C-alpha positions as CSV (number, residue, x, y, z in Angstrom):
1,I,9.0,56.8,172.0
2,T,8.4,53.4,173.5
3,S,5.1,53.3,175.4
4,N,4.2,49.5,175.5
5,T,6.1,46.4,176.7
6,L,5.5,42.7,177.4
7,A,8.1,42.7,180.2
8,G,5.8,43.9,183.0
9,N,3.2,41.2,183.0
10,R,3.8,39.2,179.8
11,L,0.9,41.1,178.0
12,N,1.3,44.0,175.7
13,T,0.7,46.8,178.3
14,E,1.3,50.5,178.4
15,L,4.1,51.5,180.7
16,K,1.9,53.9,182.7
17,D,-0.4,50.9,183.7
18,L,2.4,48.7,185.1
19,G,2.9,48.4,188.9
20,T,6.6,47.7,188.7
21,S,9.7,49.9,188.4
22,L,10.4,49.4,184.7
23,S,12.4,51.3,182.1
24,V,12.5,50.6,178.4
25,Y,15.6,51.5,176.4
26,N,14.8,51.4,172.7
27,K,17.2,51.2,169.7
28,T,17.4,55.0,169.4
29,F,18.6,55.4,173.0
30,L,21.1,52.5,172.6
31,N,22.6,54.2,169.5
32,D,22.7,57.6,171.2
33,I,24.8,56.4,174.1
34,G,26.8,53.8,172.1
35,A,25.6,50.9,174.2
36,T,26.4,47.5,172.8
37,D,26.1,45.2,175.9
38,N,25.0,45.2,179.5
39,Q,28.1,46.9,180.8
40,T,27.9,49.8,178.4
41,L,24.1,50.3,178.9
42,L,24.0,50.0,182.7
43,R,26.4,52.9,183.2
44,Y,23.5,55.2,182.0
45,T,20.5,53.5,183.6
46,L,18.6,54.2,186.9
47,S,19.6,52.5,190.2
48,T,22.2,50.3,188.5
49,E,26.0,49.8,188.9
50,T,28.3,47.8,186.8
51,G,31.9,46.6,187.4
52,G,34.8,46.4,185.1
53,I,37.3,48.9,183.8
54,Y,34.7,51.5,182.7
55,G,32.1,50.6,185.3
56,N,30.5,52.9,187.8
57,Y,30.5,50.7,190.9
58,S,31.5,52.9,193.8
59,G,32.2,50.2,196.4
60,S,30.0,51.9,199.0
61,G,26.9,50.6,200.7
62,G,25.7,47.1,201.3
63,G,24.5,44.4,199.0
64,T,26.6,42.2,196.8
65,A,29.6,43.7,194.9
66,P,29.7,43.3,191.2
67,N,32.4,40.9,190.0
68,A,35.7,42.8,189.7
69,N,36.7,40.7,186.8
70,A,34.2,41.3,184.0
71,A,35.7,38.5,181.9
72,L,34.5,35.9,184.3
73,D,30.8,36.7,183.9
74,P,30.1,39.7,181.8
75,Q,26.3,39.3,181.8
76,S,26.0,39.3,185.6
77,N,28.7,41.9,186.3
78,N,26.1,44.4,187.8
79,R,24.2,45.4,190.9
80,V,20.7,46.8,190.9
81,R,19.3,49.0,193.6
82,G,22.3,48.1,195.7
83,L,21.1,44.5,196.1
84,V,22.4,41.8,193.7
85,A,22.8,41.3,189.9
86,A,19.7,41.2,187.9
87,D,18.6,38.1,186.0
88,N,19.1,38.2,182.2
89,T,16.4,37.1,179.8
90,R,16.2,37.1,176.0
91,D,12.6,37.6,174.7
92,L,11.4,36.8,178.2
93,F,13.3,33.5,178.5
94,L,16.1,33.1,181.1
95,S,19.5,33.2,179.4
96,S,23.1,33.3,180.4
97,I,24.3,34.2,176.9
98,P,25.6,37.7,176.7
99,W,23.7,40.0,174.3
100,D,25.2,42.4,171.7
101,G,23.3,45.4,170.4
102,Y,23.6,44.5,166.7
103,N,20.5,42.2,166.9
104,I,18.6,43.9,169.7
105,D,15.6,46.2,169.3
106,A,15.1,47.2,172.9
107,V,16.1,46.4,176.5
108,D,13.5,46.3,179.4
109,L,15.0,46.8,182.8
110,Q,12.8,45.8,185.8
111,R,14.5,47.1,189.0
112,G,14.2,45.6,192.5
113,P,12.4,42.8,194.2
114,N,9.0,43.8,192.9
115,A,10.0,42.4,189.5
116,I,9.9,38.9,191.0
117,L,6.1,39.2,191.3
118,F,5.7,38.9,187.6
119,G,7.6,35.6,187.0
120,Q,11.2,34.7,187.2
121,G,13.6,37.3,188.6
122,S,16.2,37.8,191.3
123,P,15.8,40.5,194.1
124,G,17.9,42.7,191.8
125,G,15.3,42.5,189.0
126,V,15.3,41.4,185.4
127,I,17.1,42.7,182.3
128,N,15.2,41.5,179.2
129,T,16.5,42.1,175.7
130,R,14.2,42.0,172.7
131,S,15.6,40.4,169.6
132,K,15.1,42.0,166.2
133,Q,12.2,40.4,164.3
134,A,11.4,40.3,160.6
135,G,8.7,42.7,159.6
136,Y,6.7,43.6,156.5
137,K,8.7,46.6,155.5
138,N,11.9,46.7,153.6
139,L,14.8,48.4,155.5
140,G,18.6,48.4,155.6
141,E,21.2,49.9,157.9
142,L,25.0,49.9,157.8
143,S,27.1,51.5,160.5
144,V,30.8,51.7,161.3
145,R,32.4,53.0,164.5
146,F,36.0,53.8,165.5
147,D,37.6,54.9,168.8
148,Q,40.8,56.5,169.9
149,Y,42.6,53.2,170.5
150,G,42.1,51.9,166.9
151,S,38.9,49.8,167.6
152,V,36.6,49.2,164.6
153,R,33.0,47.9,164.7
154,G,30.8,47.4,161.7
155,T,27.1,46.3,161.8
156,L,24.6,45.4,159.1
157,D,20.9,45.1,159.5
158,V,18.7,44.2,156.4
159,N,15.0,43.3,156.4
160,R,13.3,42.2,153.1
161,V,9.7,41.3,152.3
162,L,9.6,38.3,150.0
163,V,5.8,38.0,149.9
164,E,3.7,41.0,150.8
165,D,2.1,40.7,154.2
166,E,3.0,37.0,154.3
167,L,6.7,36.3,154.3
168,A,9.7,38.4,155.4
169,V,13.3,37.7,156.4
170,R,15.8,39.7,158.4
171,F,19.6,39.4,158.7
172,A,21.9,41.2,161.1
173,G,25.7,40.9,161.4
174,V,28.6,42.5,163.3
175,V,32.3,42.5,162.9
176,N,34.1,43.8,166.0
177,R,37.8,44.5,166.7
178,S,38.2,46.1,170.1
179,E,41.6,47.6,171.1
180,F,42.4,49.0,174.5
181,K,44.8,51.5,176.0
182,Q,47.1,48.6,177.2
183,E,48.7,46.7,174.4
184,P,48.4,43.9,173.2
185,A,44.9,43.7,174.9
186,Y,42.1,43.2,172.3
187,E,38.8,41.4,171.7
188,D,37.7,40.1,168.3
189,F,34.4,38.6,167.3
190,N,32.1,38.2,164.3
191,R,28.4,37.3,164.7
192,E,25.4,36.7,162.5
193,Y,21.7,36.6,163.2
194,A,18.6,35.7,161.1
195,A,14.9,35.8,161.6
196,V,12.0,34.7,159.5
197,R,8.3,35.8,159.7
198,Y,5.7,33.8,157.9
199,E,1.9,34.4,158.2
200,P,0.0,32.4,155.5
């Protein structure tokens, strides 16, 4: 269970003490629903809509409609509280680079214009992703996923302590081949991520 976050006021604060509409989706939740990016996560979150083929945007109400073509801007293809797309941040820094779940520990979603009181943010709010960090505990995880259209996704996450309580490294990688109902539509990508923690 995630009870603390930096996203509310940039300090490590308990969720119950924050005065903003904020939800934290940790790695367990992301794995449970199979979320790997904004589009696949926002289908299951509160007061959010996302466009695209599998989106849940209804087309009713006011506000700005999500972009009908997700390929043009996949990070901003959403609408929060019926207003506009939320700003995207990575470790609390504004970013337009799409995120992928293979190197993410949690996602903080601040909904609505009250999110702008705590720093940068659009009237729709802020979607912050927390990158995986190296830690002082050895761990490893390998996963493979398939779907009905022949898609294959493999991820690897390894953390190793090199010097106890002083130096650790972490590596994460993904190999993704997405197939769709309509042939020959597909999406291929391979990505790697590394983090080092050193506390002399």
